[in-house]
N, CA, C, O and the ligand as a Tripos MOL2 file, in Angstrom:
@<TRIPOS>MOLECULE
protein
  245   243    62     0     0
PROTEIN
NO_CHARGES

@<TRIPOS>ATOM
      1 N          24.9520   17.7630   27.6420 N.3       1 MET1
      2 CA         26.1860   18.5340   27.9880 C.3       1 MET1
      3 C          26.6550   18.2020   29.3660 C.2       1 MET1
      4 O          25.9090   18.0990   30.3390 O.2       1 MET1
      5 N          28.0340   18.0330   29.3730 N.am      2 SER2
      6 CA         28.6210   17.6030   30.7380 C.3       2 SER2
      7 C          29.6210   18.5990   31.1340 C.2       2 SER2
      8 O          30.1770   19.3260   30.3110 O.2       2 SER2
      9 N          29.8620   18.6350   32.4680 N.am      3 CYS3
     10 CA         30.7190   19.8950   33.0200 C.3       3 CYS3
     11 C          32.0460   19.0330   33.5520 C.2       3 CYS3
     12 O          32.8570   19.5290   34.3340 O.2       3 CYS3
     13 N          32.1450   17.8840   33.1050 N.am      4 GLU4
     14 CA         33.5390   17.0810   33.4950 C.3       4 GLU4
     15 C          34.8430   17.7270   33.2360 C.2       4 GLU4
     16 O          35.8460   17.6090   33.9390 O.2       4 GLU4
     17 N          34.7180   18.4580   32.0970 N.am      5 HIS5
     18 CA         36.0890   18.8780   31.6860 C.3       5 HIS5
     19 C          36.2080   20.3490   31.6970 C.2       5 HIS5
     20 O          37.1170   20.9050   31.0800 O.2       5 HIS5
     21 N          35.1590   21.1200   32.5000 N.am      6 LEU6
     22 CA         35.1940   22.4540   32.6250 C.3       6 LEU6
     23 C          36.2540   22.9320   33.7810 C.2       6 LEU6
     24 O          36.4620   22.2110   34.7560 O.2       6 LEU6
     25 N          36.8530   24.0830   33.6250 N.am      7 ILE7
     26 CA         37.7450   24.2900   34.7920 C.3       7 ILE7
     27 C          37.0680   25.7540   35.2410 C.2       7 ILE7
     28 O          36.5690   26.5560   34.4510 O.2       7 ILE7
     29 N          37.1520   25.8980   36.5060 N.am      8 CYS8
     30 CA         36.4650   27.0650   37.2040 C.3       8 CYS8
     31 C          37.3720   28.3820   37.0640 C.2       8 CYS8
     32 O          38.5320   28.3620   37.4770 O.2       8 CYS8
     33 N          36.9030   29.3530   36.5630 N.am      9 ALA9
     34 CA         37.6390   30.5710   36.5580 C.3       9 ALA9
     35 C          37.8810   31.2990   37.8750 C.2       9 ALA9
     36 O          38.6420   32.2610   37.9770 O.2       9 ALA9
     37 N          37.1520   30.7500   38.9160 N.am     10 ARG10
     38 CA         37.2030   31.2620   40.1020 C.3      10 ARG10
     39 C          38.4010   30.5870   41.0610 C.2      10 ARG10
     40 O          39.2270   31.2700   41.6680 O.2      10 ARG10
     41 N          38.3500   29.2200   41.0860 N.am     11 CYS11
     42 CA         39.1740   28.5560   41.7700 C.3      11 CYS11
     43 C          40.1690   27.8020   41.0870 C.2      11 CYS11
     44 O          41.0990   27.2770   41.7010 O.2      11 CYS11
     45 N          40.0180   27.7100   39.7530 N.am     12 ALA12
     46 CA         40.7720   27.0230   38.8500 C.3      12 ALA12
     47 C          40.8490   25.4940   39.2170 C.2      12 ALA12
     48 O          41.8680   24.8330   39.0130 O.2      12 ALA12
     49 N          39.7630   25.0080   39.7420 N.am     13 GLY13
     50 CA         39.5820   23.5660   39.9840 C.3      13 GLY13
     51 C          38.5620   22.9110   38.9310 C.2      13 GLY13
     52 O          37.9490   23.6780   38.1890 O.2      13 GLY13
     53 N          38.3540   21.5310   38.8330 N.am     14 PRO14
     54 CA         37.4040   21.2270   37.9630 C.3      14 PRO14
     55 C          35.9400   21.5010   38.4050 C.2      14 PRO14
     56 O          35.5930   21.1800   39.5420 O.2      14 PRO14
     57 N          35.1380   22.0410   37.6060 N.am     15 VAL15
     58 CA         33.8120   22.3970   38.0730 C.3      15 VAL15
     59 C          33.0190   21.3010   38.6920 C.2      15 VAL15
     60 O          32.2500   21.5380   39.6240 O.2      15 VAL15
     61 N          33.1960   20.0160   38.1650 N.am     16 VAL16
     62 CA         32.4790   18.8870   38.7420 C.3      16 VAL16
     63 C          32.8060   18.6540   40.1150 C.2      16 VAL16
     64 O          31.9220   18.1450   40.8050 O.2      16 VAL16
     65 N          34.0430   18.9620   40.7130 N.am     17 GLU17
     66 CA         34.2560   18.7980   41.9630 C.3      17 GLU17
     67 C          33.6190   19.8910   42.9930 C.2      17 GLU17
     68 O          33.4800   19.6990   44.2010 O.2      17 GLU17
     69 N          33.2910   20.9660   42.3490 N.am     18 GLY18
     70 CA         32.4970   21.9130   43.1510 C.3      18 GLY18
     71 C          33.0740   22.5870   44.3090 C.2      18 GLY18
     72 O          32.4980   22.7150   45.3890 O.2      18 GLY18
     73 N          34.4600   23.0910   43.9750 N.am     19 HIS19
     74 CA         35.2940   23.5220   45.1010 C.3      19 HIS19
     75 C          34.6740   24.8450   45.6020 C.2      19 HIS19
     76 O          34.6090   25.0590   46.8130 O.2      19 HIS19
     77 N          34.2440   25.6880   44.7460 N.am     20 CYS20
     78 CA         33.6320   27.1050   45.3170 C.3      20 CYS20
     79 C          32.2710   27.2760   44.8160 C.2      20 CYS20
     80 O          31.8200   26.4970   43.9760 O.2      20 CYS20
     81 N          31.6210   28.2070   45.2620 N.am     21 THR21
     82 CA         30.0790   28.3580   44.9680 C.3      21 THR21
     83 C          29.8650   28.5480   43.6250 C.2      21 THR21
     84 O          28.8200   28.1890   43.0820 O.2      21 THR21
     85 N          30.9690   29.2040   42.9160 N.am     22 THR22
     86 CA         30.9470   29.3520   41.3920 C.3      22 THR22
     87 C          30.8440   27.9040   40.6680 C.2      22 THR22
     88 O          29.9720   27.6590   39.8350 O.2      22 THR22
     89 N          31.7370   27.0600   41.0380 N.am     23 CYS23
     90 CA         31.6710   25.6780   40.5950 C.3      23 CYS23
     91 C          30.2670   24.9960   40.8070 C.2      23 CYS23
     92 O          29.6940   24.3710   39.9140 O.2      23 CYS23
     93 N          29.7770   25.1760   42.0570 N.am     24 ARG24
     94 CA         28.4620   24.6540   42.3410 C.3      24 ARG24
     95 C          27.2560   24.9830   41.7200 C.2      24 ARG24
     96 O          26.3100   24.2470   41.4410 O.2      24 ARG24
     97 N          27.4450   26.4950   41.4910 N.am     25 ALA25
     98 CA         26.2730   27.0660   40.5200 C.3      25 ALA25
     99 C          26.3480   26.5460   39.2960 C.2      25 ALA25
    100 O          25.3380   26.0870   38.7620 O.2      25 ALA25
    101 N          27.4880   26.5440   38.7150 N.am     26 ALA26
    102 CA         27.6610   25.9870   37.3940 C.3      26 ALA26
    103 C          27.2750   24.6490   37.1730 C.2      26 ALA26
    104 O          26.6110   24.2660   36.2090 O.2      26 ALA26
    105 N          27.7290   23.9120   38.1370 N.am     27 ARG27
    106 CA         27.3750   22.3900   37.9720 C.3      27 ARG27
    107 C          25.9280   22.0440   38.2640 C.2      27 ARG27
    108 O          25.4100   21.0450   37.7650 O.2      27 ARG27
    109 N          25.2990   22.8350   39.0400 N.am     28 ALA28
    110 CA         23.7670   22.7280   39.2530 C.3      28 ALA28
    111 C          23.0740   23.0520   37.9420 C.2      28 ALA28
    112 O          22.1950   22.2940   37.5320 O.2      28 ALA28
    113 N          23.4670   24.2730   37.1760 N.am     29 GLU29
    114 CA         22.9420   24.6930   36.2620 C.3      29 GLU29
    115 C          23.0380   23.7040   35.1340 C.2      29 GLU29
    116 O          22.0610   23.6070   34.3920 O.2      29 GLU29
    117 N          23.9480   23.0640   34.9460 N.am     30 VAL30
    118 CA         24.4830   22.1380   33.8690 C.3      30 VAL30
    119 C          23.4660   20.8860   34.0260 C.2      30 VAL30
    120 O          22.7860   20.4510   33.0970 O.2      30 VAL30
    121 N          23.4700   20.3490   35.4160 N.am     31 HIS31
    122 CA         22.7000   19.2430   35.6820 C.3      31 HIS31
    123 C          21.1510   19.1000   36.0650 C.2      31 HIS31
    124 O          20.3720   18.1510   35.9690 O.2      31 HIS31
    125 N          21.0050   20.4270   36.5410 N.am     32 HIS32
    126 CA         19.5440   20.6510   36.7200 C.3      32 HIS32
    127 C          19.0910   21.8250   36.2570 C.2      32 HIS32
    128 O          19.0860   22.7920   37.0190 O.2      32 HIS32
    129 N          18.6860   21.9330   35.0820 N.am     33 PRO33
    130 CA         18.2290   23.3200   34.4750 C.3      33 PRO33
    131 C          16.8750   23.4740   34.7370 C.2      33 PRO33
    132 O          15.9920   23.3640   33.8860 O.2      33 PRO33
    133 N          16.6670   23.7950   36.2190 N.am     34 GLY34
    134 CA         15.1740   24.1380   36.4300 C.3      34 GLY34
    135 C          14.1760   23.0840   36.2720 C.2      34 GLY34
    136 O          14.4350   22.0090   35.7300 O.2      34 GLY34
    137 N          12.9780   23.4130   36.7700 N.am     35 THR35
    138 CA         11.6880   22.4640   36.6820 C.3      35 THR35
    139 C          10.9760   23.0280   35.4860 C.2      35 THR35
    140 O          10.2830   24.0290   35.6680 O.2      35 THR35
    141 N          11.0550   22.5470   34.3790 N.am     36 PHE36
    142 CA         10.1980   22.9100   33.1230 C.3      36 PHE36
    143 C          10.4200   24.4580   32.7230 C.2      36 PHE36
    144 O           9.5890   25.1500   32.1330 O.2      36 PHE36
    145 N          11.5690   24.8290   33.1130 N.am     37 GLY37
    146 CA         11.8290   26.3190   32.7440 C.3      37 GLY37
    147 C          11.3210   27.3670   33.9230 C.2      37 GLY37
    148 O          11.5140   28.5810   33.8580 O.2      37 GLY37
    149 N          10.6700   26.7250   34.9650 N.am     38 VAL38
    150 CA         10.1870   27.8220   35.8430 C.3      38 VAL38
    151 C          11.1150   27.5380   37.1200 C.2      38 VAL38
    152 O          11.4370   26.4330   37.5570 O.2      38 VAL38
    153 N          11.4860   28.8750   37.6400 N.am     39 SER39
    154 CA         12.4540   29.0590   38.6360 C.3      39 SER39
    155 C          11.8460   28.5870   39.8850 C.2      39 SER39
    156 O          10.6240   28.7070   39.9770 O.2      39 SER39
    157 N          12.4590   28.1010   40.8040 N.am     40 PRO40
    158 CA         12.1110   27.7370   42.2170 C.3      40 PRO40
    159 C          11.4750   29.1000   42.8540 C.2      40 PRO40
    160 O          10.4380   28.9830   43.5070 O.2      40 PRO40
    161 N          11.9530   30.1500   42.7150 N.am     41 VAL41
    162 CA         11.6240   31.3700   43.3610 C.3      41 VAL41
    163 C          10.1870   31.7450   42.9290 C.2      41 VAL41
    164 O           9.3440   32.1990   43.7020 O.2      41 VAL41
    165 N           9.9860   31.4930   41.5310 N.am     42 LEU42
    166 CA          8.5310   31.8670   41.0350 C.3      42 LEU42
    167 C           7.5440   31.0020   41.6180 C.2      42 LEU42
    168 O           6.4710   31.4420   42.0300 O.2      42 LEU42
    169 N           7.9180   29.5780   41.6800 N.am     43 ILE43
    170 CA          7.1030   28.7040   42.2870 C.3      43 ILE43
    171 C           6.8230   28.9690   43.7580 C.2      43 ILE43
    172 O           5.7040   28.6990   44.1930 O.2      43 ILE43
    173 N           7.8020   29.5020   44.5950 N.am     44 GLY44
    174 CA          7.5730   29.8450   46.0330 C.3      44 GLY44
    175 C           6.7000   31.0280   45.9130 C.2      44 GLY44
    176 O           5.7480   30.9670   46.6910 O.2      44 GLY44
    177 N           6.7300   32.0320   45.2130 N.am     45 ALA45
    178 CA          6.0510   33.3000   45.2680 C.3      45 ALA45
    179 C           4.6790   32.8090   44.8770 C.2      45 ALA45
    180 O           3.7860   33.2720   45.5860 O.2      45 ALA45
    181 N           4.2810   31.9630   43.8970 N.am     46 LEU46
    182 CA          3.0780   31.4720   43.5350 C.3      46 LEU46
    183 C           2.2470   30.7890   44.7800 C.2      46 LEU46
    184 O           1.0680   30.9980   45.0680 O.2      46 LEU46
    185 N           3.1080   29.9810   45.3890 N.am     47 LEU47
    186 CA          2.5310   29.3060   46.7120 C.3      47 LEU47
    187 C           2.1730   30.3250   47.6920 C.2      47 LEU47
    188 O           1.1600   30.1640   48.3710 O.2      47 LEU47
    189 N           2.8340   31.2550   47.8170 N.am     48 ILE48
    190 CA          2.6310   32.2440   48.9530 C.3      48 ILE48
    191 C           1.4400   33.1200   48.5650 C.2      48 ILE48
    192 O           0.6220   33.5280   49.3900 O.2      48 ILE48
    193 N           1.3970   33.3780   47.2790 N.am     49 ALA49
    194 CA          0.0740   34.1130   46.6170 C.3      49 ALA49
    195 C          -1.1250   33.2150   46.8310 C.2      49 ALA49
    196 O          -2.2050   33.7170   47.1430 O.2      49 ALA49
    197 N          -0.9840   31.9090   46.6770 N.am     50 LEU50
    198 CA         -2.0790   31.0620   46.6650 C.3      50 LEU50
    199 C          -2.6170   31.0630   48.2200 C.2      50 LEU50
    200 O          -3.7710   31.3740   48.5160 O.2      50 LEU50
    201 N          -1.7090   30.7080   49.0750 N.am     51 THR51
    202 CA         -1.9760   30.7690   50.5170 C.3      51 THR51
    203 C          -2.8280   31.8940   50.8520 C.2      51 THR51
    204 O          -3.9330   31.7710   51.3800 O.2      51 THR51
    205 N          -2.1920   33.1800   50.4770 N.am     52 LEU52
    206 CA         -2.7430   34.3240   51.0130 C.3      52 LEU52
    207 C          -4.2830   34.5210   50.3610 C.2      52 LEU52
    208 O          -5.1610   35.1410   50.9600 O.2      52 LEU52
    209 N          -4.4570   33.9560   49.1650 N.am     53 LEU53
    210 CA         -5.6800   34.0070   48.5650 C.3      53 LEU53
    211 C          -6.8220   33.1090   49.2840 C.2      53 LEU53
    212 O          -7.9780   33.4660   49.5100 O.2      53 LEU53
    213 N          -6.2380   31.8770   49.5840 N.am     54 ILE54
    214 CA         -7.1280   31.0630   50.5420 C.3      54 ILE54
    215 C          -7.4280   31.5280   51.8590 C.2      54 ILE54
    216 O          -8.5630   31.3630   52.3070 O.2      54 ILE54
    217 N          -6.3960   32.1820   52.6380 N.am     55 ALA55
    218 CA         -6.5660   32.9110   53.7470 C.3      55 ALA55
    219 C          -7.5200   33.9510   53.6170 C.2      55 ALA55
    220 O          -8.3820   34.0580   54.4890 O.2      55 ALA55
    221 N          -7.4940   34.7190   52.6770 N.am     56 LEU56
    222 CA         -8.2720   35.7950   52.4790 C.3      56 LEU56
    223 C          -9.9200   35.3140   52.2780 C.2      56 LEU56
    224 O         -10.9060   35.8670   52.7660 O.2      56 LEU56
    225 N          -9.8800   34.2030   51.4720 N.am     57 LYS57
    226 CA        -11.3810   33.6040   51.1820 C.3      57 LYS57
    227 C         -11.9120   33.0740   52.3800 C.2      57 LYS57
    228 O         -13.1210   33.1520   52.5990 O.2      57 LYS57
    229 N         -11.1160   32.5320   53.1930 N.am     58 LEU58
    230 CA        -11.5180   31.8730   54.4080 C.3      58 LEU58
    231 C         -12.1070   32.9680   55.5130 C.2      58 LEU58
    232 O         -13.0630   32.7030   56.2420 O.2      58 LEU58
    233 N         -11.4740   34.1030   55.5300 N.am     59 GLY59
    234 CA        -11.5630   35.1950   56.3060 C.3      59 GLY59
    235 C         -12.7300   35.9080   56.0090 C.2      59 GLY59
    236 O         -13.3630   36.4430   56.9190 O.2      59 GLY59
    237 N         -13.0950   35.9800   54.8240 N.am     60 LEU60
    238 CA        -14.2410   36.5160   54.4640 C.3      60 LEU60
    239 C         -15.6660   35.8440   54.5990 C.2      60 LEU60
    240 O         -16.7190   36.4830   54.5890 O.2      60 LEU60
    241 N         -15.5630   34.4840   54.7250 N.am     61 GLN61
    242 CA        -16.7240   33.7850   55.0400 C.3      61 GLN61
    243 C         -17.3840   33.8830   56.4350 C.2      61 GLN61
    244 O         -18.4120   33.2500   56.6780 O.2      61 GLN61
    245 ZN         35.2110   26.9700   41.4240 Zn       62 ZN62
@<TRIPOS>BOND
     1     1     2 1
     2     2     3 1
     3     3     4 2
     4     3     5 am
     5     5     6 1
     6     6     7 1
     7     7     8 2
     8     7     9 am
     9     9    10 1
    10    10    11 1
    11    11    12 2
    12    11    13 am
    13    13    14 1
    14    14    15 1
    15    15    16 2
    16    15    17 am
    17    17    18 1
    18    18    19 1
    19    19    20 2
    20    19    21 am
    21    21    22 1
    22    22    23 1
    23    23    24 2
    24    23    25 am
    25    25    26 1
    26    26    27 1
    27    27    28 2
    28    27    29 am
    29    29    30 1
    30    30    31 1
    31    31    32 2
    32    31    33 am
    33    33    34 1
    34    34    35 1
    35    35    36 2
    36    35    37 am
    37    37    38 1
    38    38    39 1
    39    39    40 2
    40    39    41 am
    41    41    42 1
    42    42    43 1
    43    43    44 2
    44    43    45 am
    45    45    46 1
    46    46    47 1
    47    47    48 2
    48    47    49 am
    49    49    50 1
    50    50    51 1
    51    51    52 2
    52    51    53 am
    53    53    54 1
    54    54    55 1
    55    55    56 2
    56    55    57 am
    57    57    58 1
    58    58    59 1
    59    59    60 2
    60    59    61 am
    61    61    62 1
    62    62    63 1
    63    63    64 2
    64    63    65 am
    65    65    66 1
    66    66    67 1
    67    67    68 2
    68    67    69 am
    69    69    70 1
    70    70    71 1
    71    71    72 2
    72    71    73 am
    73    73    74 1
    74    74    75 1
    75    75    76 2
    76    75    77 am
    77    77    78 1
    78    78    79 1
    79    79    80 2
    80    79    81 am
    81    81    82 1
    82    82    83 1
    83    83    84 2
    84    83    85 am
    85    85    86 1
    86    86    87 1
    87    87    88 2
    88    87    89 am
    89    89    90 1
    90    90    91 1
    91    91    92 2
    92    91    93 am
    93    93    94 1
    94    94    95 1
    95    95    96 2
    96    95    97 am
    97    97    98 1
    98    98    99 1
    99    99   100 2
   100    99   101 am
   101   101   102 1
   102   102   103 1
   103   103   104 2
   104   103   105 am
   105   105   106 1
   106   106   107 1
   107   107   108 2
   108   107   109 am
   109   109   110 1
   110   110   111 1
   111   111   112 2
   112   111   113 am
   113   113   114 1
   114   114   115 1
   115   115   116 2
   116   115   117 am
   117   117   118 1
   118   118   119 1
   119   119   120 2
   120   119   121 am
   121   121   122 1
   122   122   123 1
   123   123   124 2
   124   123   125 am
   125   125   126 1
   126   126   127 1
   127   127   128 2
   128   127   129 am
   129   129   130 1
   130   130   131 1
   131   131   132 2
   132   131   133 am
   133   133   134 1
   134   134   135 1
   135   135   136 2
   136   135   137 am
   137   137   138 1
   138   138   139 1
   139   139   140 2
   140   139   141 am
   141   141   142 1
   142   142   143 1
   143   143   144 2
   144   143   145 am
   145   145   146 1
   146   146   147 1
   147   147   148 2
   148   147   149 am
   149   149   150 1
   150   150   151 1
   151   151   152 2
   152   151   153 am
   153   153   154 1
   154   154   155 1
   155   155   156 2
   156   155   157 am
   157   157   158 1
   158   158   159 1
   159   159   160 2
   160   159   161 am
   161   161   162 1
   162   162   163 1
   163   163   164 2
   164   163   165 am
   165   165   166 1
   166   166   167 1
   167   167   168 2
   168   167   169 am
   169   169   170 1
   170   170   171 1
   171   171   172 2
   172   171   173 am
   173   173   174 1
   174   174   175 1
   175   175   176 2
   176   175   177 am
   177   177   178 1
   178   178   179 1
   179   179   180 2
   180   179   181 am
   181   181   182 1
   182   182   183 1
   183   183   184 2
   184   183   185 am
   185   185   186 1
   186   186   187 1
   187   187   188 2
   188   187   189 am
   189   189   190 1
   190   190   191 1
   191   191   192 2
   192   191   193 am
   193   193   194 1
   194   194   195 1
   195   195   196 2
   196   195   197 am
   197   197   198 1
   198   198   199 1
   199   199   200 2
   200   199   201 am
   201   201   202 1
   202   202   203 1
   203   203   204 2
   204   203   205 am
   205   205   206 1
   206   206   207 1
   207   207   208 2
   208   207   209 am
   209   209   210 1
   210   210   211 1
   211   211   212 2
   212   211   213 am
   213   213   214 1
   214   214   215 1
   215   215   216 2
   216   215   217 am
   217   217   218 1
   218   218   219 1
   219   219   220 2
   220   219   221 am
   221   221   222 1
   222   222   223 1
   223   223   224 2
   224   223   225 am
   225   225   226 1
   226   226   227 1
   227   227   228 2
   228   227   229 am
   229   229   230 1
   230   230   231 1
   231   231   232 2
   232   231   233 am
   233   233   234 1
   234   234   235 1
   235   235   236 2
   236   235   237 am
   237   237   238 1
   238   238   239 1
   239   239   240 2
   240   239   241 am
   241   241   242 1
   242   242   243 1
   243   243   244 2
@<TRIPOS>SUBSTRUCTURE
     1 MET1         2 RESIDUE 1 A MET
     2 SER2         6 RESIDUE 1 A SER
     3 CYS3        10 RESIDUE 1 A CYS
     4 GLU4        14 RESIDUE 1 A GLU
     5 HIS5        18 RESIDUE 1 A HIS
     6 LEU6        22 RESIDUE 1 A LEU
     7 ILE7        26 RESIDUE 1 A ILE
     8 CYS8        30 RESIDUE 1 A CYS
     9 ALA9        34 RESIDUE 1 A ALA
    10 ARG10       38 RESIDUE 1 A ARG
    11 CYS11       42 RESIDUE 1 A CYS
    12 ALA12       46 RESIDUE 1 A ALA
    13 GLY13       50 RESIDUE 1 A GLY
    14 PRO14       54 RESIDUE 1 A PRO
    15 VAL15       58 RESIDUE 1 A VAL
    16 VAL16       62 RESIDUE 1 A VAL
    17 GLU17       66 RESIDUE 1 A GLU
    18 GLY18       70 RESIDUE 1 A GLY
    19 HIS19       74 RESIDUE 1 A HIS
    20 CYS20       78 RESIDUE 1 A CYS
    21 THR21       82 RESIDUE 1 A THR
    22 THR22       86 RESIDUE 1 A THR
    23 CYS23       90 RESIDUE 1 A CYS
    24 ARG24       94 RESIDUE 1 A ARG
    25 ALA25       98 RESIDUE 1 A ALA
    26 ALA26      102 RESIDUE 1 A ALA
    27 ARG27      106 RESIDUE 1 A ARG
    28 ALA28      110 RESIDUE 1 A ALA
    29 GLU29      114 RESIDUE 1 A GLU
    30 VAL30      118 RESIDUE 1 A VAL
    31 HIS31      122 RESIDUE 1 A HIS
    32 HIS32      126 RESIDUE 1 A HIS
    33 PRO33      130 RESIDUE 1 A PRO
    34 GLY34      134 RESIDUE 1 A GLY
    35 THR35      138 RESIDUE 1 A THR
    36 PHE36      142 RESIDUE 1 A PHE
    37 GLY37      146 RESIDUE 1 A GLY
    38 VAL38      150 RESIDUE 1 A VAL
    39 SER39      154 RESIDUE 1 A SER
    40 PRO40      158 RESIDUE 1 A PRO
    41 VAL41      162 RESIDUE 1 A VAL
    42 LEU42      166 RESIDUE 1 A LEU
    43 ILE43      170 RESIDUE 1 A ILE
    44 GLY44      174 RESIDUE 1 A GLY
    45 ALA45      178 RESIDUE 1 A ALA
    46 LEU46      182 RESIDUE 1 A LEU
    47 LEU47      186 RESIDUE 1 A LEU
    48 ILE48      190 RESIDUE 1 A ILE
    49 ALA49      194 RESIDUE 1 A ALA
    50 LEU50      198 RESIDUE 1 A LEU
    51 THR51      202 RESIDUE 1 A THR
    52 LEU52      206 RESIDUE 1 A LEU
    53 LEU53      210 RESIDUE 1 A LEU
    54 ILE54      214 RESIDUE 1 A ILE
    55 ALA55      218 RESIDUE 1 A ALA
    56 LEU56      222 RESIDUE 1 A LEU
    57 LYS57      226 RESIDUE 1 A LYS
    58 LEU58      230 RESIDUE 1 A LEU
    59 GLY59      234 RESIDUE 1 A GLY
    60 LEU60      238 RESIDUE 1 A LEU
    61 GLN61      242 RESIDUE 1 A GLN
    62 ZN62       245 GROUP 0 **** ****
């Protein structure tokens, strides 16, 4: 799927040119639909949880 011919409802410009945040969000979603369906927020949360777990483990030794 391509966003070349999509027109933004917010700025009325071509989505592909990314004039406003809505354009850029739509364009990013079309071209980069997440990493294997996992959101970056979830990956960040998992990394923080893992870091806390390691810190706790080290603290208990
Ligand atoms: Zn726009």
